[in-house]
Residue frames relative to the residue before (quaternion, step in Angstrom):
aa qw qx qy qz dx dy dz
M 1.0000 0.0000 0.0000 0.0000 0.00 0.00 0.00
F 0.6723 0.5390 -0.3126 0.3997 3.52 0.83 -1.02
L 0.6356 0.5280 -0.2753 0.4913 3.62 1.13 -0.99
F 0.6461 0.5305 -0.3134 0.4505 3.60 0.96 -0.86
C 0.6365 0.5433 -0.3166 0.4467 3.53 1.05 -0.93
V 0.6847 0.4986 -0.2919 0.4443 3.40 0.86 -1.05
A 0.6841 0.4961 -0.3125 0.4339 3.59 0.92 -0.89
S 0.6516 0.5353 -0.2953 0.4491 3.56 1.27 -0.60
L 0.5481 0.6099 -0.4109 0.3985 3.62 1.13 -0.37
Y 0.0014 -0.7906 0.6092 -0.0609 3.51 -0.72 1.09
T 0.0695 -0.8295 0.5539 -0.0147 3.69 -0.53 1.02
Q 0.1018 -0.7780 0.6200 -0.0058 3.42 -0.91 1.26
S 0.1928 -0.8119 0.5294 0.1529 3.64 -0.35 1.07
Q 0.0253 -0.7933 0.6082 0.0122 3.50 -1.13 0.76
T 0.2046 -0.8068 0.5455 0.0982 3.64 -0.91 0.66
P 0.1125 -0.8154 0.5672 0.0265 3.59 0.12 1.35
H 0.3504 -0.7079 0.5744 0.2149 3.55 -1.26 0.46
Y 0.2199 -0.8357 0.5001 0.0562 3.41 0.09 1.51
I 0.2093 -0.7547 0.6070 0.1348 3.55 -1.14 0.65
F 0.3286 -0.7663 0.5053 0.2225 3.59 -0.44 1.35
Q 0.2291 -0.7891 0.5596 0.1080 3.60 -1.02 0.78
K 0.7591 -0.2979 0.1907 0.5464 3.55 0.77 -0.99
E 0.3753 -0.6952 0.5817 0.1936 3.41 -1.49 0.17
L 0.3855 -0.7264 0.4955 0.2796 3.73 -0.81 0.80
S 0.4985 -0.6452 0.4656 0.3442 3.58 -1.00 0.60
Q 0.6952 0.4820 -0.2704 0.4597 3.48 1.02 -0.84
K 0.2781 -0.7506 0.5867 0.1226 3.61 -1.06 0.97
G 0.0741 0.8157 -0.5719 0.0460 3.40 -1.21 0.40
K 0.5484 -0.6570 0.4498 0.2556 3.53 -1.47 0.06
L 0.7691 0.2133 -0.0394 0.6012 3.69 1.22 -0.76
L 0.1022 -0.8023 0.5874 -0.0286 3.38 -0.85 1.19
K 0.0495 0.8006 -0.5918 0.0800 3.66 -0.82 1.11
A 0.1382 -0.7372 0.6510 0.1167 3.59 -1.30 0.24
D 0.3234 -0.7340 0.5659 0.1910 3.58 -1.33 0.56
V 0.7036 -0.4700 0.3412 0.4094 3.55 -1.19 0.07
L 0.6692 0.4928 -0.2923 0.4732 3.63 1.25 -0.24
G 0.5557 -0.6416 0.3419 0.4033 3.52 1.47 0.15
N 0.4398 0.6671 -0.4719 0.3727 3.64 1.32 0.30
V 0.2664 -0.7441 0.6040 0.1026 3.64 -1.01 0.80
Y 0.1258 -0.8107 0.5715 -0.0170 3.44 -1.24 1.03
L 0.0405 -0.8277 0.5584 -0.0379 3.44 -0.58 0.96
S 0.0880 -0.8142 0.5739 0.0031 3.59 -0.87 1.06
D 0.2370 -0.7601 0.5804 0.1706 3.58 -0.97 0.72
G 0.6600 -0.5348 0.2651 0.4562 3.54 1.25 0.25
S 0.7134 0.2736 -0.2377 0.5998 3.55 1.38 -0.15
V 0.7786 0.2384 -0.1039 0.5711 3.71 0.99 -0.66
I 0.1577 -0.7127 0.6689 0.1409 3.51 -1.26 0.60
Y 0.2028 -0.7956 0.5706 0.0142 3.48 -0.99 1.17
K 0.2413 -0.7670 0.5840 0.1112 3.69 -0.69 1.02
Y 0.0203 0.7292 -0.6832 -0.0329 3.52 -1.18 0.73
D 0.4838 -0.6550 0.4809 0.3251 3.55 -1.18 0.57
N 0.7567 -0.3864 0.2855 0.4433 3.56 -1.32 -0.19
Q 0.6511 0.4813 -0.2701 0.5210 3.56 1.36 -0.44
L 0.4487 -0.7116 0.4059 0.3571 3.61 1.45 0.07
N 0.3888 0.6806 -0.4853 0.3874 3.60 1.14 0.87
F 0.5206 -0.6580 0.4482 0.3084 3.51 -0.78 1.21
Q 0.1482 -0.7989 0.5782 0.0741 3.67 -1.10 0.79
Y 0.7782 -0.1299 0.2139 0.5760 3.49 0.49 -1.42
S 0.1185 -0.7334 0.6607 0.1074 3.45 -1.47 0.21
F 0.1692 -0.7664 0.6161 0.0670 3.38 -1.48 0.46
A 0.1478 0.7827 -0.5968 0.0969 3.54 -0.98 0.77
D 0.0136 -0.7782 0.6267 -0.0385 3.48 -1.09 0.84
F 0.1401 -0.8657 0.4734 0.0829 3.60 0.37 1.30
S 0.5367 0.6547 -0.3958 0.3559 3.62 1.21 -0.31
H 0.7444 0.4294 -0.1978 0.4715 3.54 1.23 -0.53
G 0.6137 -0.6002 0.3228 0.3986 3.53 1.20 0.39
K 0.7424 -0.4162 0.2577 0.4574 3.62 -1.15 -0.31
I 0.5393 -0.6066 0.5105 0.2838 3.44 -1.31 0.64
H 0.2451 -0.7944 0.5324 0.1592 3.73 -0.35 1.08
S 0.7601 -0.2124 0.1232 0.6017 3.42 0.88 -0.88
F 0.0991 -0.7379 0.6593 0.1047 3.77 -1.26 -0.07
D 0.2467 -0.7482 0.6133 0.0566 3.33 -1.41 0.92
V 0.1316 -0.8112 0.5693 0.0214 3.54 -0.77 1.12
S 0.2003 0.8198 -0.5107 0.1643 3.60 1.19 0.55
N 0.7208 0.2211 -0.1070 0.6481 3.54 1.19 -0.89
P 0.3401 -0.7773 0.4999 0.1738 3.63 -0.37 1.26
M 0.6926 0.4462 -0.3161 0.4704 3.60 1.20 -0.52
K 0.7553 0.1910 -0.1358 0.6121 3.72 1.23 -0.11
I 0.0575 -0.8052 0.5871 -0.0609 3.51 0.03 1.50
M 0.2247 -0.7822 0.5667 0.1286 3.53 -0.86 0.94
V 0.1024 -0.7557 0.6457 0.0401 3.72 -0.95 0.98
F 0.1521 -0.7471 0.6440 0.0638 3.51 -1.01 1.08
F 0.2076 -0.6991 0.6826 0.0471 3.44 -1.18 1.09
G 0.1841 -0.8835 0.4079 0.1383 3.60 0.19 1.10
D 0.5700 0.6286 -0.3495 0.3974 3.44 1.16 -0.75
L 0.7672 0.2588 -0.1129 0.5759 3.59 0.96 -1.12
M 0.4126 -0.7554 0.4500 0.2381 3.65 1.09 0.43
Q 0.4140 0.7087 -0.4362 0.3688 3.46 0.98 1.32
L 0.1527 -0.8006 0.5676 0.1165 3.49 -1.17 0.59
S 0.1308 -0.7437 0.6479 0.0997 3.61 -1.09 0.60
F 0.1757 -0.7523 0.6247 0.1134 3.49 -1.32 0.51
L 0.1868 -0.8263 0.5313 0.0137 3.41 -0.70 1.27
N 0.3433 -0.6793 0.5584 0.3299 3.81 -1.06 0.38
N 0.8377 -0.3030 0.2348 0.3889 3.30 -1.54 -0.22
T 0.7017 0.4469 -0.2091 0.5139 3.41 1.30 -0.61
L 0.4206 -0.7313 0.3936 0.3651 3.52 1.53 0.25
S 0.4235 0.6544 -0.4975 0.3806 3.55 0.97 0.95
I 0.5955 -0.6183 0.3741 0.3509 3.63 -0.88 0.93
Q 0.2887 -0.7897 0.5031 0.1998 3.70 -0.79 0.76
N 0.8204 0.0602 0.0286 0.5679 3.39 1.41 -0.73
T 0.6493 -0.4718 0.3478 0.4846 3.52 -1.06 -0.11
L 0.6476 -0.4946 0.3942 0.4248 3.59 -1.28 0.55
F 0.2548 -0.7644 0.5786 0.1264 3.48 -1.19 0.91
L 0.2475 -0.7933 0.5512 0.0750 3.53 -0.69 1.08
L 0.3411 -0.7779 0.4999 0.1694 3.46 -0.66 1.24
R 0.5360 0.6140 -0.4053 0.4141 3.47 1.24 -0.38
D 0.5943 0.5740 -0.3738 0.4214 3.49 1.12 -0.69
L 0.6907 0.4326 -0.2820 0.5062 3.69 1.19 -0.39
Q 0.5296 -0.6949 0.3333 0.3545 3.60 1.34 0.45
F 0.3028 0.7184 -0.5604 0.2795 3.50 1.17 0.86
V 0.3755 -0.7277 0.5477 0.1718 3.55 -1.28 0.63
Q 0.7974 -0.0719 0.1355 0.5836 3.41 0.83 -1.15
P 0.0364 0.8153 -0.5750 0.0574 3.66 0.37 1.24
T 0.0674 -0.8308 0.5518 0.0270 3.49 -0.69 1.05
Q 0.7760 0.1818 -0.1648 0.5810 3.55 1.21 -0.35
V 0.0499 -0.7548 0.6540 0.0082 3.64 -1.20 0.68
C 0.1008 0.7458 -0.6582 0.0173 3.61 -1.32 0.36
L 0.5422 -0.5705 0.5067 0.3519 3.41 -1.46 0.29
S 0.1482 -0.7728 0.6113 0.0843 3.55 -1.39 0.49
Y 0.7165 -0.4436 0.2968 0.4491 3.59 -1.27 0.30
N 0.8421 0.2460 -0.1610 0.4521 3.42 -1.35 0.44
N 0.6486 -0.5568 0.3040 0.4206 3.57 1.15 0.86
G 0.4237 0.6815 -0.4722 0.3648 3.70 1.27 0.36
F 0.1481 -0.7793 0.5916 0.1439 3.42 -1.47 -0.24
W 0.4044 -0.7135 0.5369 0.1978 3.56 -1.13 0.68
V 0.0384 -0.7455 0.6622 0.0657 3.62 -1.28 0.51
Y 0.0965 -0.7533 0.6425 0.1017 3.45 -1.09 0.77
D 0.1319 -0.8011 0.5814 0.0520 3.60 -0.59 1.18
E 0.3742 -0.7764 0.4605 0.2125 3.50 -0.47 1.26
M 0.6096 0.5091 -0.3902 0.4658 3.75 1.12 -0.59
K 0.7298 0.4281 -0.2429 0.4745 3.70 0.84 -0.87
D 0.1875 -0.8367 0.4819 0.1805 3.45 1.44 -0.40
R 0.5390 0.5662 -0.4130 0.4673 3.55 0.94 1.15
L 0.3932 -0.6749 0.5718 0.2508 3.47 -1.32 0.38
F 0.0544 -0.8093 0.5848 -0.0007 3.70 -0.88 0.77
R 0.1841 -0.7652 0.6155 0.0408 3.56 -0.88 1.12
Y 0.0837 -0.7630 0.6408 0.0170 3.48 -1.06 1.01
D 0.4545 -0.6712 0.5252 0.2591 3.53 -1.23 0.69
A 0.7283 -0.4258 0.2916 0.4509 3.44 -1.44 0.05
N 0.6818 0.4328 -0.2979 0.5090 3.79 1.12 -0.22
S 0.5232 -0.6686 0.3891 0.3577 3.66 1.26 0.44
I 0.4262 0.6648 -0.4890 0.3705 3.59 1.10 0.69
K 0.3765 -0.6951 0.5304 0.3063 3.66 -0.79 0.93
V 0.1324 -0.8107 0.5693 0.0331 3.47 -0.97 1.08
N 0.7584 0.1021 -0.0938 0.6369 3.62 1.31 -0.60
E 0.0018 -0.7444 0.6675 -0.0174 3.60 -1.47 0.53
S 0.3379 -0.7662 0.5188 0.1724 3.44 -0.70 1.31
Q 0.6973 -0.3907 0.4316 0.4180 3.49 -1.58 -0.05
I 0.5915 -0.4705 0.4851 0.4398 3.51 -1.30 -0.18
L 0.3839 -0.8090 0.3807 0.2307 3.58 -0.20 1.29
T 0.5908 0.5550 -0.3957 0.4317 3.60 1.16 -0.50
N 0.6246 0.5543 -0.3314 0.4390 3.53 1.06 -0.76
V 0.6678 0.5355 -0.2390 0.4584 3.60 1.24 -0.79
I 0.7964 0.3453 -0.1507 0.4732 3.33 0.80 -1.20
G 0.5497 -0.6830 0.3573 0.3220 3.45 1.19 -0.64
D 0.7230 0.2266 -0.0096 0.6526 3.35 1.76 -0.57
K 0.5217 -0.5856 0.5166 0.3437 3.64 -1.23 0.42
L 0.3660 -0.7860 0.4488 0.2164 3.50 -0.68 1.08
Y 0.0287 0.8222 -0.5605 -0.0942 3.62 0.68 -1.01
P 0.0417 -0.8609 0.5052 -0.0437 3.60 0.77 1.27
N 0.2034 -0.7418 0.6184 0.1611 3.64 -1.23 0.52
G 0.8122 0.1752 -0.0822 0.5504 3.66 1.06 0.08
M 0.0404 0.7872 -0.6152 0.0140 3.65 -1.01 0.71
Q 0.1220 0.7785 -0.6105 0.0795 3.61 -0.98 0.72
E 0.3355 -0.7069 0.5932 0.1895 3.46 -1.23 0.74
V 0.2090 -0.7895 0.5750 0.0485 3.66 -0.88 1.06
G 0.8917 -0.1275 0.0099 0.4341 3.34 -0.79 1.35
G 0.5651 -0.6142 0.3662 0.4115 3.67 1.17 0.44
T 0.6209 0.5384 -0.3227 0.4696 3.48 1.28 0.46
Y 0.8043 0.1194 -0.0814 0.5764 3.66 0.93 -0.71
L 0.2028 -0.7190 0.6480 0.1482 3.51 -1.29 0.45
I 0.1769 -0.8046 0.5666 0.0162 3.55 -0.63 1.26
L 0.0253 -0.7502 0.6603 0.0225 3.49 -1.00 1.01
N 0.2351 -0.7959 0.5494 0.0968 3.47 -0.75 0.99
S 0.0168 0.7682 -0.6390 0.0346 3.73 -0.65 1.04
P 0.3785 -0.7585 0.4784 0.2294 3.57 -0.59 1.18
K 0.6034 0.5354 -0.3570 0.4709 3.61 1.23 -0.28
I 0.8138 0.3180 -0.1299 0.4688 3.56 0.76 -1.00
G 0.5491 -0.5924 0.4100 0.4235 3.52 1.07 -0.88
F 0.6455 -0.4779 0.3613 0.4737 3.69 -1.14 -0.51
I 0.2299 -0.7502 0.6155 0.0740 3.30 -1.04 1.13
I 0.1268 -0.8425 0.5216 0.0449 3.46 -0.77 1.00
F 0.2002 -0.7788 0.5945 0.0060 3.64 -0.73 1.26
D 0.4465 -0.5924 0.5741 0.3465 3.45 -1.35 0.05
K 0.6994 -0.4860 0.3160 0.4181 3.49 -1.31 -0.06
Y 0.6583 0.5003 -0.2974 0.4774 3.51 1.38 -0.01
G 0.5933 -0.5742 0.3625 0.4323 3.49 1.47 -0.01
T 0.4694 0.6642 -0.4177 0.4050 3.60 1.27 0.07
Y 0.3733 -0.7474 0.4921 0.2446 3.50 -0.80 1.19
L 0.2938 -0.7733 0.5576 0.0688 3.45 -1.12 1.01
K 0.7662 -0.2898 0.2330 0.5241 3.56 0.69 -1.21
R 0.2844 -0.6926 0.6078 0.2646 3.54 -1.23 0.19
I 0.2227 -0.7015 0.6634 0.1345 3.63 -1.29 0.81
P 0.3165 -0.8142 0.4581 0.1644 3.71 -0.12 1.09
I 0.3415 0.6800 -0.5914 0.2670 3.65 0.62 0.94
T 0.0776 -0.8514 0.5174 0.0362 3.54 -0.45 1.04
D 0.7837 0.3826 -0.2445 0.4239 3.53 -1.49 0.09
V 0.3485 0.7006 -0.4806 0.3958 3.50 1.33 0.86
S 0.2084 -0.8389 0.4832 0.1395 3.61 -0.58 1.05
Y 0.7782 0.0668 -0.0191 0.6242 3.54 1.33 -0.63
F 0.0266 0.7762 -0.6288 -0.0375 3.60 -1.16 0.51
N 0.1824 -0.7439 0.6374 0.0838 3.45 -1.38 0.53
V 0.3819 -0.7265 0.5246 0.2262 3.46 -1.28 0.29
W 0.0030 -0.7845 0.6140 -0.0872 3.53 -0.95 1.05
N 0.8401 -0.0692 0.0176 0.5376 3.65 -0.53 1.15
G 0.7112 -0.4888 0.2721 0.4256 3.46 1.04 0.70
Q 0.6367 0.4911 -0.2759 0.5267 3.43 1.49 0.29
L 0.4576 -0.6888 0.4867 0.2817 3.50 -1.15 0.57
V 0.0946 -0.7885 0.6072 0.0253 3.50 -1.01 0.95
F 0.1910 0.7700 -0.5879 0.1583 3.55 -0.81 1.14
I 0.4688 -0.6661 0.5027 0.2896 3.48 -1.36 0.10
K 0.1586 0.7569 -0.6240 0.1122 3.55 -0.99 0.99
N 0.8589 0.0527 -0.1078 0.4979 3.52 -1.19 0.78
N 0.7052 -0.5348 0.2522 0.3912 3.43 1.06 1.19
S 0.6741 0.4071 -0.3003 0.5383 3.64 1.29 0.52
I 0.5040 -0.6070 0.5021 0.3541 3.55 -1.24 0.31
Q 0.1216 -0.7586 0.6331 0.0940 3.70 -0.87 0.89
V 0.1093 -0.7189 0.6835 0.0641 3.50 -1.17 0.88
L 0.1606 -0.8334 0.5286 -0.0155 3.67 -0.42 1.40
N 0.2180 -0.7494 0.6027 0.1661 3.63 -0.68 0.93
I 0.4423 -0.7287 0.4515 0.2637 3.57 -0.55 1.24
E 0.7395 0.4928 -0.2513 0.3836 3.53 0.76 -0.98
T 0.7704 0.3202 -0.1503 0.5305 3.50 1.07 -1.03
T 0.2871 -0.7831 0.4708 0.2875 3.63 1.39 -0.41
D 0.3464 0.6867 -0.5374 0.3458 3.55 1.27 0.65
I 0.2531 -0.7807 0.5691 0.0499 3.60 -1.28 0.85
Q 0.1210 -0.7367 0.6586 0.0946 3.57 -0.84 0.82
S 0.1677 -0.7948 0.5820 0.0368 3.63 -0.79 0.98
Y 0.0219 -0.7859 0.6174 -0.0281 3.62 -0.83 0.97
T 0.5173 -0.6225 0.4918 0.3210 3.52 -1.21 0.72
L 0.4870 -0.6563 0.5315 0.2227 3.47 -1.31 0.70
P 0.3690 -0.7119 0.5289 0.2781 3.72 -0.81 0.82
D 0.8005 0.1926 -0.1037 0.5580 3.64 1.14 -0.34
A 0.3956 -0.7745 0.4327 0.2376 3.56 -0.36 1.24
D 0.6408 0.5563 -0.2775 0.4504 3.61 1.31 -0.42
A 0.4351 0.7226 -0.4356 0.3143 3.57 1.32 0.06
E 0.1657 -0.7877 0.5892 0.0698 3.53 -1.11 0.85
Q 0.7802 0.0924 -0.0534 0.6164 3.63 1.12 -0.60
V 0.1372 -0.8077 0.5725 -0.0308 3.40 -1.12 0.83
I 0.0979 -0.7524 0.6511 0.0201 3.59 -1.10 0.86
I 0.1805 -0.7237 0.6470 0.1580 3.57 -1.21 0.62
Q 0.0398 0.8429 -0.5264 0.1045 3.53 -0.28 1.08
G 0.7878 -0.1348 0.0569 0.5983 3.62 -0.08 1.43
K 0.8153 -0.1749 0.2171 0.5076 3.60 -0.92 -1.30
Q 0.6726 0.5565 -0.2487 0.4196 3.57 1.38 -0.19
L 0.2160 -0.7366 0.6246 0.1440 3.34 -1.21 0.55
I 0.0139 -0.8380 0.5452 0.0149 3.63 -0.49 1.08
I 0.0633 -0.8310 0.5522 0.0217 3.59 -0.64 1.02
L 0.2449 -0.7025 0.6422 0.1843 3.58 -1.26 0.39
T 0.3436 -0.7200 0.5823 0.1567 3.67 -0.81 1.21
A 0.6671 -0.4904 0.4222 0.3691 3.37 -1.51 0.35
K 0.6620 0.4714 -0.3210 0.4863 3.62 1.12 -0.43
G 0.5543 -0.6393 0.3679 0.3855 3.75 1.27 0.10
V 0.4864 0.6396 -0.4581 0.3800 3.58 1.20 0.55
V 0.3364 -0.7207 0.5869 0.1516 3.39 -1.10 1.02
K 0.0248 -0.8007 0.5975 -0.0344 3.59 -0.75 0.94
I 0.1182 -0.8113 0.5683 0.0698 3.58 -0.88 0.93
Y 0.1036 -0.7879 0.6070 -0.0089 3.56 -1.00 1.08
L 0.4027 -0.6619 0.5847 0.2405 3.48 -1.20 0.68
I 0.3237 -0.7194 0.5873 0.1812 3.55 -0.94 1.09
P 0.3857 -0.7085 0.5097 0.2992 3.62 -0.78 0.91
Q 0.3982 -0.7230 0.5158 0.2296 3.64 -1.04 0.66
E 0.4207 -0.6996 0.4820 0.3183 3.58 -0.86 0.66
């Protein structure tokens, strides 16, 4: 399987001439975008929401629960926020207001949940590093799927740094050591795409977007083909493709917006 995936990777390098548009005044550590074109930025304590014209709209903060480990905007009407240190989840609406009381993962008998993400039909996924399994819960917080022990399936310990469901079809775990691990919507292992040392990834048109080797990589999950594009800023760490715009987050936490030239 590993050799098959390597052989399937096809890279086409392109060099667009980006046009710089503007820079956001707010700095952050994590950059996301939803299907409506809204952009979200978090500095680890606050989440800031911008509309599709990059105008500031709302913010969310709850300092009583520690740092924001991650957040998922796959459903712009039900945004998930994960406070990793205390194993807590909050769900926000489209104005970044809390929809319900704080959700405690320890109540579901989790020991070391390190990755969470939203799932189809208002469900959610949890990866527990101690149990080394994936768990899917429905909208009523009832467990509906549980994977095998992943080390037994993959052949190595994952230590993932990101997890995202794509189109209600695939669940993606990113392990910097191993690569992208692809599961179906029930948590069944499908394949490994051996692209390692990826720190962050986002989803665009059902494809994975990330930075590697100082270039933007767009990975087709099904074919494993890759499109490669030059970066407008060598300091970029995270990237979003949003309509006609390329939005990057630099190592210094600066958000820069570029216009993508149209063919």
